Backbone atoms as SQL, in Angstrom:
CREATE TABLE atoms (id INTEGER PRIMARY KEY, chain TEXT, resi INTEGER, resn TEXT, atom TEXT, x REAL, y REAL, z REAL);
INSERT INTO atoms VALUES
  (1, 'A', 1, 'MET', 'N', 112.865, 99.735, 110.601),
  (2, 'A', 1, 'MET', 'CA', 112.189, 99.828, 109.320),
  (3, 'A', 1, 'MET', 'C', 113.118, 99.245, 108.269),
  (4, 'A', 2, 'ILE', 'N', 112.517, 98.588, 107.285),
  (5, 'A', 2, 'ILE', 'CA', 113.295, 98.051, 106.175),
  (6, 'A', 2, 'ILE', 'C', 112.710, 98.550, 104.865),
  (7, 'A', 3, 'ALA', 'N', 113.559, 98.553, 103.846),
  (8, 'A', 3, 'ALA', 'CA', 113.145, 98.981, 102.510),
  (9, 'A', 3, 'ALA', 'C', 113.380, 97.842, 101.533),
  (10, 'A', 4, 'GLN', 'N', 112.423, 97.637, 100.680),
  (11, 'A', 4, 'GLN', 'CA', 112.565, 96.678, 99.594),
  (12, 'A', 4, 'GLN', 'C', 112.659, 97.495, 98.306),
  (13, 'A', 5, 'VAL', 'N', 113.701, 97.241, 97.505),
  (14, 'A', 5, 'VAL', 'CA', 113.940, 98.025, 96.305),
  (15, 'A', 5, 'VAL', 'C', 113.851, 97.120, 95.082),
  (16, 'A', 6, 'ILE', 'N', 113.063, 97.580, 94.127),
  (17, 'A', 6, 'ILE', 'CA', 112.883, 96.865, 92.868),
  (18, 'A', 6, 'ILE', 'C', 113.234, 97.836, 91.747),
  (19, 'A', 7, 'THR', 'N', 114.011, 97.379, 90.779),
  (20, 'A', 7, 'THR', 'CA', 114.262, 98.201, 89.601),
  (21, 'A', 7, 'THR', 'C', 113.291, 97.772, 88.512),
  (22, 'A', 8, 'PHE', 'N', 112.989, 98.712, 87.620),
  (23, 'A', 8, 'PHE', 'CA', 112.097, 98.386, 86.513),
  (24, 'A', 8, 'PHE', 'C', 112.540, 99.123, 85.259),
  (25, 'A', 9, 'SER', 'N', 112.019, 98.664, 84.154),
  (26, 'A', 9, 'SER', 'CA', 112.233, 99.314, 82.868),
  (27, 'A', 9, 'SER', 'C', 110.886, 99.373, 82.170),
  (28, 'A', 10, 'ALA', 'N', 110.484, 100.585, 81.798),
  (29, 'A', 10, 'ALA', 'CA', 109.176, 100.798, 81.171),
  (30, 'A', 10, 'ALA', 'C', 109.368, 101.498, 79.829),
  (31, 'A', 11, 'SER', 'N', 108.337, 101.454, 79.035),
  (32, 'A', 11, 'SER', 'CA', 108.351, 102.165, 77.757),
  (33, 'A', 11, 'SER', 'C', 108.309, 103.664, 78.013),
  (34, 'A', 12, 'VAL', 'N', 108.964, 104.411, 77.140),
  (35, 'A', 12, 'VAL', 'CA', 108.886, 105.867, 77.211),
  (36, 'A', 12, 'VAL', 'C', 108.130, 106.362, 75.989),
  (37, 'A', 13, 'PRO', 'N', 107.450, 107.457, 76.080),
  (38, 'A', 13, 'PRO', 'CA', 107.385, 108.317, 77.254),
  (39, 'A', 13, 'PRO', 'C', 106.455, 107.740, 78.316),
  (40, 'A', 14, 'ILE', 'N', 106.694, 108.169, 79.564),
  (41, 'A', 14, 'ILE', 'CA', 105.807, 107.828, 80.674),
  (42, 'A', 14, 'ILE', 'C', 104.544, 108.669, 80.487),
  (43, 'A', 15, 'THR', 'N', 103.409, 108.018, 80.342),
  (44, 'A', 15, 'THR', 'CA', 102.167, 108.725, 80.037),
  (45, 'A', 15, 'THR', 'C', 101.383, 109.057, 81.296),
  (46, 'A', 16, 'ASP', 'N', 100.400, 109.943, 81.153),
  (47, 'A', 16, 'ASP', 'CA', 99.507, 110.252, 82.274),
  (48, 'A', 16, 'ASP', 'C', 98.746, 109.006, 82.709),
  (49, 'A', 17, 'GLU', 'N', 98.421, 108.145, 81.754),
  (50, 'A', 17, 'GLU', 'CA', 97.732, 106.886, 82.072),
  (51, 'A', 17, 'GLU', 'C', 98.620, 106.016, 82.972),
  (52, 'A', 18, 'THR', 'N', 99.917, 105.960, 82.654),
  (53, 'A', 18, 'THR', 'CA', 100.853, 105.195, 83.475),
  (54, 'A', 18, 'THR', 'C', 100.965, 105.808, 84.861),
  (55, 'A', 19, 'ARG', 'N', 101.053, 107.124, 84.949),
  (56, 'A', 19, 'ARG', 'CA', 101.126, 107.800, 86.246),
  (57, 'A', 19, 'ARG', 'C', 99.896, 107.484, 87.101),
  (58, 'A', 20, 'LYS', 'N', 98.727, 107.527, 86.484),
  (59, 'A', 20, 'LYS', 'CA', 97.486, 107.233, 87.201),
  (60, 'A', 20, 'LYS', 'C', 97.483, 105.784, 87.689),
  (61, 'A', 21, 'TYR', 'N', 97.920, 104.878, 86.849),
  (62, 'A', 21, 'TYR', 'CA', 98.000, 103.460, 87.199),
  (63, 'A', 21, 'TYR', 'C', 98.886, 103.280, 88.433),
  (64, 'A', 22, 'VAL', 'N', 100.056, 103.901, 88.415),
  (65, 'A', 22, 'VAL', 'CA', 100.997, 103.777, 89.532),
  (66, 'A', 22, 'VAL', 'C', 100.401, 104.373, 90.807),
  (67, 'A', 23, 'GLU', 'N', 99.752, 105.520, 90.695),
  (68, 'A', 23, 'GLU', 'CA', 99.118, 106.142, 91.863),
  (69, 'A', 23, 'GLU', 'C', 98.058, 105.237, 92.466),
  (70, 'A', 24, 'GLU', 'N', 97.232, 104.628, 91.632),
  (71, 'A', 24, 'GLU', 'CA', 96.157, 103.762, 92.120),
  (72, 'A', 24, 'GLU', 'C', 96.708, 102.504, 92.784),
  (73, 'A', 25, 'VAL', 'N', 97.705, 101.887, 92.158),
  (74, 'A', 25, 'VAL', 'CA', 98.300, 100.680, 92.730),
  (75, 'A', 25, 'VAL', 'C', 98.989, 101.008, 94.049),
  (76, 'A', 26, 'SER', 'N', 99.695, 102.130, 94.100),
  (77, 'A', 26, 'SER', 'CA', 100.375, 102.528, 95.336),
  (78, 'A', 26, 'SER', 'C', 99.382, 102.800, 96.453),
  (79, 'A', 27, 'ALA', 'N', 98.297, 103.484, 96.146),
  (80, 'A', 27, 'ALA', 'CA', 97.271, 103.777, 97.151),
  (81, 'A', 27, 'ALA', 'C', 96.679, 102.483, 97.710),
  (82, 'A', 28, 'GLU', 'N', 96.448, 101.521, 96.842),
  (83, 'A', 28, 'GLU', 'CA', 95.898, 100.232, 97.283),
  (84, 'A', 28, 'GLU', 'C', 96.912, 99.493, 98.165),
  (85, 'A', 29, 'ALA', 'N', 98.174, 99.498, 97.768),
  (86, 'A', 29, 'ALA', 'CA', 99.214, 98.806, 98.535),
  (87, 'A', 29, 'ALA', 'C', 99.376, 99.408, 99.921),
  (88, 'A', 30, 'LEU', 'N', 99.234, 100.720, 100.027),
  (89, 'A', 30, 'LEU', 'CA', 99.431, 101.398, 101.313),
  (90, 'A', 30, 'LEU', 'C', 98.382, 101.023, 102.356),
  (91, 'A', 31, 'LYS', 'N', 97.349, 100.332, 101.957),
  (92, 'A', 31, 'LYS', 'CA', 96.344, 99.864, 102.902),
  (93, 'A', 31, 'LYS', 'C', 96.833, 98.664, 103.709),
  (94, 'A', 32, 'ALA', 'N', 97.909, 98.024, 103.260),
  (95, 'A', 32, 'ALA', 'CA', 98.427, 96.831, 103.936),
  (96, 'A', 32, 'ALA', 'C', 99.046, 97.204, 105.277),
  (97, 'A', 33, 'ASP', 'N', 98.750, 96.422, 106.296),
  (98, 'A', 33, 'ASP', 'CA', 99.307, 96.643, 107.619),
  (99, 'A', 33, 'ASP', 'C', 100.825, 96.505, 107.563),
  (100, 'A', 34, 'GLY', 'N', 101.509, 97.499, 108.092),
  (101, 'A', 34, 'GLY', 'CA', 102.966, 97.448, 108.157),
  (102, 'A', 34, 'GLY', 'C', 103.676, 98.008, 106.944),
  (103, 'A', 35, 'LEU', 'N', 102.938, 98.346, 105.905),
  (104, 'A', 35, 'LEU', 'CA', 103.544, 98.999, 104.749),
  (105, 'A', 35, 'LEU', 'C', 103.508, 100.498, 105.042),
  (106, 'A', 36, 'GLU', 'N', 104.677, 101.079, 105.244),
  (107, 'A', 36, 'GLU', 'CA', 104.784, 102.443, 105.739),
  (108, 'A', 36, 'GLU', 'C', 104.828, 103.501, 104.642),
  (109, 'A', 37, 'GLY', 'N', 105.241, 103.140, 103.454),
  (110, 'A', 37, 'GLY', 'CA', 105.313, 104.116, 102.371),
  (111, 'A', 37, 'GLY', 'C', 105.917, 103.502, 101.127),
  (112, 'A', 38, 'THR', 'N', 105.778, 104.213, 100.025),
  (113, 'A', 38, 'THR', 'CA', 106.356, 103.746, 98.774),
  (114, 'A', 38, 'THR', 'C', 106.782, 104.945, 97.941),
  (115, 'A', 39, 'LEU', 'N', 107.913, 104.812, 97.278),
  (116, 'A', 39, 'LEU', 'CA', 108.414, 105.815, 96.347),
  (117, 'A', 39, 'LEU', 'C', 108.591, 105.145, 94.996),
  (118, 'A', 40, 'ASN', 'N', 108.060, 105.767, 93.978),
  (119, 'A', 40, 'ASN', 'CA', 108.204, 105.256, 92.614),
  (120, 'A', 40, 'ASN', 'C', 108.981, 106.308, 91.836),
  (121, 'A', 41, 'LEU', 'N', 110.192, 105.972, 91.438),
  (122, 'A', 41, 'LEU', 'CA', 111.076, 106.909, 90.763),
  (123, 'A', 41, 'LEU', 'C', 111.293, 106.448, 89.330),
  (124, 'A', 42, 'ALA', 'N', 111.077, 107.343, 88.367),
  (125, 'A', 42, 'ALA', 'CA', 111.222, 106.980, 86.957),
  (126, 'A', 42, 'ALA', 'C', 112.074, 108.009, 86.233),
  (127, 'A', 43, 'ASP', 'N', 113.018, 107.526, 85.437),
  (128, 'A', 43, 'ASP', 'CA', 113.796, 108.378, 84.549),
  (129, 'A', 43, 'ASP', 'C', 112.958, 108.554, 83.285),
  (130, 'A', 44, 'LEU', 'N', 112.506, 109.775, 83.039),
  (131, 'A', 44, 'LEU', 'CA', 111.587, 110.029, 81.931),
  (132, 'A', 44, 'LEU', 'C', 112.231, 109.869, 80.564),
  (133, 'A', 45, 'THR', 'N', 113.550, 109.880, 80.503),
  (134, 'A', 45, 'THR', 'CA', 114.214, 109.734, 79.203),
  (135, 'A', 45, 'THR', 'C', 114.481, 108.283, 78.839),
  (136, 'A', 46, 'THR', 'N', 114.687, 107.421, 79.857),
  (137, 'A', 46, 'THR', 'CA', 115.019, 106.021, 79.569),
  (138, 'A', 46, 'THR', 'C', 113.919, 105.031, 79.946),
  (139, 'A', 47, 'GLY', 'N', 113.025, 105.434, 80.843),
  (140, 'A', 47, 'GLY', 'CA', 111.992, 104.523, 81.335),
  (141, 'A', 47, 'GLY', 'C', 112.473, 103.627, 82.452),
  (142, 'A', 48, 'GLU', 'N', 113.733, 103.782, 82.866),
  (143, 'A', 48, 'GLU', 'CA', 114.255, 102.988, 83.974),
  (144, 'A', 48, 'GLU', 'C', 113.878, 103.646, 85.293),
  (145, 'A', 49, 'GLY', 'N', 113.719, 102.816, 86.323),
  (146, 'A', 49, 'GLY', 'CA', 113.340, 103.405, 87.595),
  (147, 'A', 49, 'GLY', 'C', 113.483, 102.457, 88.761),
  (148, 'A', 50, 'LEU', 'N', 113.058, 102.978, 89.901),
  (149, 'A', 50, 'LEU', 'CA', 113.100, 102.248, 91.163),
  (150, 'A', 50, 'LEU', 'C', 111.754, 102.335, 91.851),
  (151, 'A', 51, 'VAL', 'N', 111.393, 101.270, 92.524),
  (152, 'A', 51, 'VAL', 'CA', 110.266, 101.296, 93.460),
  (153, 'A', 51, 'VAL', 'C', 110.858, 100.950, 94.817),
  (154, 'A', 52, 'ILE', 'N', 110.725, 101.883, 95.747),
  (155, 'A', 52, 'ILE', 'CA', 111.226, 101.690, 97.101),
  (156, 'A', 52, 'ILE', 'C', 110.012, 101.581, 98.017),
  (157, 'A', 53, 'THR', 'N', 109.858, 100.425, 98.638),
  (158, 'A', 53, 'THR', 'CA', 108.730, 100.195, 99.533),
  (159, 'A', 53, 'THR', 'C', 109.263, 100.064, 100.945),
  (160, 'A', 54, 'LEU', 'N', 108.685, 100.834, 101.851),
  (161, 'A', 54, 'LEU', 'CA', 109.122, 100.853, 103.245),
  (162, 'A', 54, 'LEU', 'C', 108.159, 100.037, 104.099),
  (163, 'A', 55, 'TYR', 'N', 108.736, 99.147, 104.910),
  (164, 'A', 55, 'TYR', 'CA', 107.953, 98.285, 105.787),
  (165, 'A', 55, 'TYR', 'C', 108.345, 98.512, 107.237),
  (166, 'A', 56, 'ARG', 'N', 107.396, 98.335, 108.113),
  (167, 'A', 56, 'ARG', 'CA', 107.637, 98.455, 109.551),
  (168, 'A', 56, 'ARG', 'C', 108.725, 97.480, 109.996),
  (169, 'A', 57, 'ASP', 'N', 108.644, 96.231, 109.497),
  (170, 'A', 57, 'ASP', 'CA', 109.605, 95.205, 109.902),
  (171, 'A', 57, 'ASP', 'C', 109.559, 94.046, 108.904),
  (172, 'A', 58, 'GLN', 'N', 110.415, 93.080, 109.133),
  (173, 'A', 58, 'GLN', 'CA', 110.516, 91.911, 108.247),
  (174, 'A', 58, 'GLN', 'C', 109.195, 91.149, 108.168),
  (175, 'A', 59, 'ALA', 'N', 108.507, 91.008, 109.293),
  (176, 'A', 59, 'ALA', 'CA', 107.236, 90.269, 109.302),
  (177, 'A', 59, 'ALA', 'C', 106.215, 90.937, 108.383),
  (178, 'A', 60, 'ALA', 'N', 106.127, 92.266, 108.427),
  (179, 'A', 60, 'ALA', 'CA', 105.186, 92.982, 107.559),
  (180, 'A', 60, 'ALA', 'C', 105.546, 92.777, 106.099),
  (181, 'A', 61, 'MET', 'N', 106.840, 92.806, 105.791),
  (182, 'A', 61, 'MET', 'CA', 107.271, 92.586, 104.412),
  (183, 'A', 61, 'MET', 'C', 106.921, 91.161, 103.965),
  (184, 'A', 62, 'ASP', 'N', 107.172, 90.201, 104.834),
  (185, 'A', 62, 'ASP', 'CA', 106.885, 88.805, 104.489),
  (186, 'A', 62, 'ASP', 'C', 105.405, 88.593, 104.171),
  (187, 'A', 63, 'VAL', 'N', 104.529, 89.222, 104.958),
  (188, 'A', 63, 'VAL', 'CA', 103.085, 89.093, 104.738),
  (189, 'A', 63, 'VAL', 'C', 102.681, 89.665, 103.387),
  (190, 'A', 64, 'PHE', 'N', 103.357, 90.723, 102.950),
  (191, 'A', 64, 'PHE', 'CA', 102.978, 91.430, 101.725),
  (192, 'A', 64, 'PHE', 'C', 103.548, 90.789, 100.451),
  (193, 'A', 65, 'GLN', 'N', 104.432, 89.824, 100.568),
  (194, 'A', 65, 'GLN', 'CA', 105.153, 89.323, 99.391),
  (195, 'A', 65, 'GLN', 'C', 104.270, 88.728, 98.295),
  (196, 'A', 66, 'ALA', 'N', 103.256, 88.012, 98.640),
  (197, 'A', 66, 'ALA', 'CA', 102.374, 87.453, 97.609),
  (198, 'A', 66, 'ALA', 'C', 101.684, 88.581, 96.844),
  (199, 'A', 67, 'GLU', 'N', 101.264, 89.608, 97.565),
  (200, 'A', 67, 'GLU', 'CA', 100.620, 90.755, 96.923),
  (201, 'A', 67, 'GLU', 'C', 101.623, 91.527, 96.067),
  (202, 'A', 68, 'ARG', 'N', 102.856, 91.684, 96.547),
  (203, 'A', 68, 'ARG', 'CA', 103.889, 92.363, 95.764),
  (204, 'A', 68, 'ARG', 'C', 104.121, 91.630, 94.445),
  (205, 'A', 69, 'GLN', 'N', 104.193, 90.316, 94.514),
  (206, 'A', 69, 'GLN', 'CA', 104.408, 89.523, 93.301),
  (207, 'A', 69, 'GLN', 'C', 103.231, 89.680, 92.345),
  (208, 'A', 70, 'ARG', 'N', 102.023, 89.676, 92.879),
  (209, 'A', 70, 'ARG', 'CA', 100.837, 89.858, 92.036),
  (210, 'A', 70, 'ARG', 'C', 100.868, 91.220, 91.351),
  (211, 'A', 71, 'LEU', 'N', 101.207, 92.269, 92.105),
  (212, 'A', 71, 'LEU', 'CA', 101.256, 93.615, 91.533),
  (213, 'A', 71, 'LEU', 'C', 102.351, 93.738, 90.479),
  (214, 'A', 72, 'SER', 'N', 103.500, 93.100, 90.713),
  (215, 'A', 72, 'SER', 'CA', 104.581, 93.123, 89.723),
  (216, 'A', 72, 'SER', 'C', 104.162, 92.420, 88.438),
  (217, 'A', 73, 'THR', 'N', 103.528, 91.273, 88.574),
  (218, 'A', 73, 'THR', 'CA', 103.049, 90.526, 87.408),
  (219, 'A', 73, 'THR', 'C', 101.996, 91.332, 86.657),
  (220, 'A', 74, 'GLN', 'N', 101.093, 91.971, 87.394),
  (221, 'A', 74, 'GLN', 'CA', 100.051, 92.799, 86.781),
  (222, 'A', 74, 'GLN', 'C', 100.670, 93.966, 86.011),
  (223, 'A', 75, 'ALA', 'N', 101.673, 94.616, 86.585),
  (224, 'A', 75, 'ALA', 'CA', 102.337, 95.735, 85.905),
  (225, 'A', 75, 'ALA', 'C', 103.042, 95.257, 84.639),
  (226, 'A', 76, 'GLN', 'N', 103.633, 94.077, 84.709),
  (227, 'A', 76, 'GLN', 'CA', 104.282, 93.524, 83.520),
  (228, 'A', 76, 'GLN', 'C', 103.256, 93.295, 82.413),
  (229, 'A', 77, 'GLN', 'N', 102.088, 92.777, 82.780),
  (230, 'A', 77, 'GLN', 'CA', 101.048, 92.501, 81.796),
  (231, 'A', 77, 'GLN', 'C', 100.376, 93.768, 81.296),
  (232, 'A', 78, 'ASP', 'N', 100.033, 94.675, 82.214),
  (233, 'A', 78, 'ASP', 'CA', 99.270, 95.872, 81.854),
  (234, 'A', 78, 'ASP', 'C', 100.122, 96.943, 81.187),
  (235, 'A', 79, 'LEU', 'N', 101.372, 97.107, 81.647),
  (236, 'A', 79, 'LEU', 'CA', 102.207, 98.200, 81.154),
  (237, 'A', 79, 'LEU', 'C', 103.416, 97.738, 80.351),
  (238, 'A', 80, 'GLY', 'N', 103.680, 96.454, 80.355),
  (239, 'A', 80, 'GLY', 'CA', 104.833, 95.952, 79.630),
  (240, 'A', 80, 'GLY', 'C', 106.162, 96.271, 80.298),
  (241, 'A', 81, 'VAL', 'N', 106.154, 96.508, 81.600),
  (242, 'A', 81, 'VAL', 'CA', 107.400, 96.813, 82.300),
  (243, 'A', 81, 'VAL', 'C', 108.157, 95.532, 82.621),
  (244, 'A', 82, 'THR', 'N', 109.456, 95.675, 82.742),
  (245, 'A', 82, 'THR', 'CA', 110.309, 94.596, 83.211),
  (246, 'A', 82, 'THR', 'C', 110.658, 94.911, 84.654),
  (247, 'A', 83, 'VAL', 'N', 110.481, 93.939, 85.547),
  (248, 'A', 83, 'VAL', 'CA', 110.674, 94.159, 86.982),
  (249, 'A', 83, 'VAL', 'C', 111.749, 93.202, 87.489),
  (250, 'A', 84, 'SER', 'N', 112.682, 93.737, 88.294),
  (251, 'A', 84, 'SER', 'CA', 113.760, 92.917, 88.856),
  (252, 'A', 84, 'SER', 'C', 113.295, 92.170, 90.101),
  (253, 'A', 85, 'GLU', 'N', 114.149, 91.281, 90.556),
  (254, 'A', 85, 'GLU', 'CA', 113.943, 90.658, 91.851),
  (255, 'A', 85, 'GLU', 'C', 114.224, 91.715, 92.918),
  (256, 'A', 86, 'PRO', 'N', 113.489, 91.694, 94.021),
  (257, 'A', 86, 'PRO', 'CA', 113.674, 92.713, 95.051),
  (258, 'A', 86, 'PRO', 'C', 114.956, 92.511, 95.854),
  (259, 'A', 87, 'ARG', 'N', 115.482, 93.633, 96.328),
  (260, 'A', 87, 'ARG', 'CA', 116.596, 93.639, 97.283),
  (261, 'A', 87, 'ARG', 'C', 116.094, 94.324, 98.549),
  (262, 'A', 88, 'VAL', 'N', 116.619, 93.902, 99.693),
  (263, 'A', 88, 'VAL', 'CA', 116.145, 94.421, 100.976),
  (264, 'A', 88, 'VAL', 'C', 117.289, 95.137, 101.688),
  (265, 'A', 89, 'TYR', 'N', 116.942, 96.303, 102.254),
  (266, 'A', 89, 'TYR', 'CA', 117.908, 97.135, 102.957),
  (267, 'A', 89, 'TYR', 'C', 117.333, 97.561, 104.299),
  (268, 'A', 90, 'GLU', 'N', 118.190, 97.743, 105.280),
  (269, 'A', 90, 'GLU', 'CA', 117.772, 98.348, 106.538),
  (270, 'A', 90, 'GLU', 'C', 117.749, 99.859, 106.340),
  (271, 'A', 91, 'VAL', 'N', 116.718, 100.505, 106.838),
  (272, 'A', 91, 'VAL', 'CA', 116.604, 101.961, 106.750),
  (273, 'A', 91, 'VAL', 'C', 117.324, 102.540, 107.954),
  (274, 'A', 92, 'LEU', 'N', 118.369, 103.317, 107.699),
  (275, 'A', 92, 'LEU', 'CA', 119.185, 103.872, 108.780),
  (276, 'A', 92, 'LEU', 'C', 118.785, 105.286, 109.156),
  (277, 'A', 93, 'VAL', 'N', 118.152, 105.996, 108.237),
  (278, 'A', 93, 'VAL', 'CA', 117.745, 107.369, 108.480),
  (279, 'A', 93, 'VAL', 'C', 116.295, 107.525, 108.046),
  (280, 'A', 94, 'ARG', 'N', 115.504, 108.208, 108.856),
  (281, 'A', 94, 'ARG', 'CA', 114.118, 108.494, 108.505),
  (282, 'A', 94, 'ARG', 'C', 113.964, 109.985, 108.335),
  (283, 'A', 95, 'LEU', 'N', 113.225, 110.399, 107.323),
  (284, 'A', 95, 'LEU', 'CA', 113.002, 111.811, 107.065),
  (285, 'A', 95, 'LEU', 'C', 111.635, 112.233, 107.537);
């Protein structure tokens, strides 16, 4: 399993509307084959955070990249967030 990590910066406070948006986008993304899970972590005081997306393997991540880019661009437009370039890590421990 591999993890792709993206940092972001959003406006504060994080609103219920933003939470709902993230939940809906995450639910849609989880329908992709090989996407095993996603964690969206936000610091409520600064608006900085992480999105950790777990993939079955490199091939699954590669297939999802166009959609990931579309979702990042959409979040930038809809929520005004700043999104970093992704970094990829091997997952060594599963919970």
